[in-house]
N, C-alpha and C positions, 0 to 999 in steps of 0.2 A: 256387336262391332263387326264391321267388316274386317277382315285380315290383308285385305288387297286394296289398292286403289283402281277404280274403273277409270280410264283416260276418254275423254272425247275426241273427237277433231282440233288438230293444233291451231292456233289463231293463223298462222303463215298459211297452213293448207286452207282454209278458212275463206281467208282473204282472196286467194287464187280460185277457188268454187265458185263463190260467186261472181266472177266475170267470164271464166272456162271451165270445164269440169274437166275430167282426167281421159275422158276419150274425146275432148277437144272442141266441143260444142258449149255454146254459149248458156251461161246460167237464165234460166226462165222463170223470174219469181211468178207466184200467183196466191190467191188469198185460199186459206185453209178454208173448208168444207163440213159438215158435219161425218162425211164420207172419209175425211182424212184424220179425224179424232182421234186423238189416243195412239196413232203412229209414232215411234222415235224420233227423235229430233237427238243429232248426232253434235251438235253443237253443244250445247247444255245439258243433254241426257236426260229430257224429259219430254212427255209426251206433247202432241201438236192439240193446241185447243182452235175451235174454228173462230174465221175470222182474222188469224195470223198470216202475215205475207211469209211463205215457206219456197223453198226450190226442191226440187226432186234433181239429183245430181247425180252422175256415176265417177265414185270413188276409188282408189286403188291405195289403200291404208298400207300394204305389205312395200308398194312402190316406194312410195313415200318414205316408212321409214328406214328400208335400204339406202337412199339416199342418201339418208342422215346419218347412217351408221357406216358407211361404207362395205354392207351386204351386197350379195349378188345374187338374186333369188332365181335368175334363171326361169324355167318354165312355172315354179310356183306363184308367179306376178299375175295378180287376177283385179279386176273392178266389178263393183258392184254398184248398184242404187243407194241411195240414202237422202234423207231430208236434213233439210238444214233452216235455221231462219234466214230469210233475202238479203235481210239487213244487219251489220252488225249492230247497229243503236235498240235492234228489238230485240235482243240476246240479253239474257239477263247472263249468260255464261254457267258453269259449269259449277254447281254448289253441292259437293260431297256431302251425301247422308251417311253419317258411319255407323249407321244402322241397319241398312239396306244397299243394295245392287240397283243398279239402273234396270228397269223394266223385267222385274222379278216375278211376274205372276205364277204362282203356282200353277203347274200342269204344263206352260209352255215347254216347249224342247228346243232346247238351245244346244250347237255344237261349240264345244272348245279346243279351235285348233291350235297346237303349239308348233312354235317354229323355234330353230336354232339360230345362232349367230351367223349365220350363213344367208338367212332367210329360207332355208329351206322346209319343208314340213315336218316336225319330229314325232307325228303322232297325233291325236285326238280324241274326243270323247264324247259321245251323247250325254246331255244332261237333261233328263225331264225334273223341270222345277220341283222341288217337294214344297210340303206346307211350310217348313224353314224353310223359307228359299235362300237368306244368309247361310245356313249350316251347308246346305247343299255346295254352294256358290263355291265356301270357303273350303269343302273337303275334293272338290274335283279341280279347283287351282291348286291346291295341296298337293294332290296326285302331279298335277302336270309340273310345277317345280320340284317335285322330287327328283324328277330325270334331270341332273346337274347341264345337261346340253341346252335345257328348253332357258330360253332368255325371252318368248314374248307368246303370249296368248290372245287371241281373237276370238271371242265371243258375238258367235253369228245366231240369225235365227233360222231354222232350218227350216221353213217354210219359203222362205224368199232366199236365202244364203246370202243376205246382205249383213255387215258389221255391224255389230250394237253395240260394243266399246272395245278396248283393249285394254289388256293388263301386262306390264313389265316386272320381271323379276326383281321383286324387292331387295335392294340394296342391304348387306348387311348392317347392320347397325351397333 
């Protein structure tokens, strides 16, 4: 069972991105091909299937998080490419799998970038996803949140730098 909640792009952000992305470009939907298959959809945190209507948009996750929390990331603000369903009615939404983190293919490389409450980078870690992917992610996230200053972690693909999902510090129970 996973110890942390992987978060997709929020519904309000998706609505905006389906019109204009965070680089100011209009959304340009297209039909996914075999070449797109398996790439991660950040709206529902599952792989693309050929034939789906998708869009590749520029997304600034830290900027949007900062706007919602009052943080000021300054130079740490960045944007990158993400895939999403082009039409909200085509997206099933994120259905968390309590036993697996999204896109947890053993051997894949991920960067876990840590942020403090100001939105400044508070460290990071390279993770080669082990055979027991859930245990590997749990350990890396435990390590991140062991620092009391860390409030947010972005899990990113090393190859492209794009955000796979975010994890916020769990609230005390």
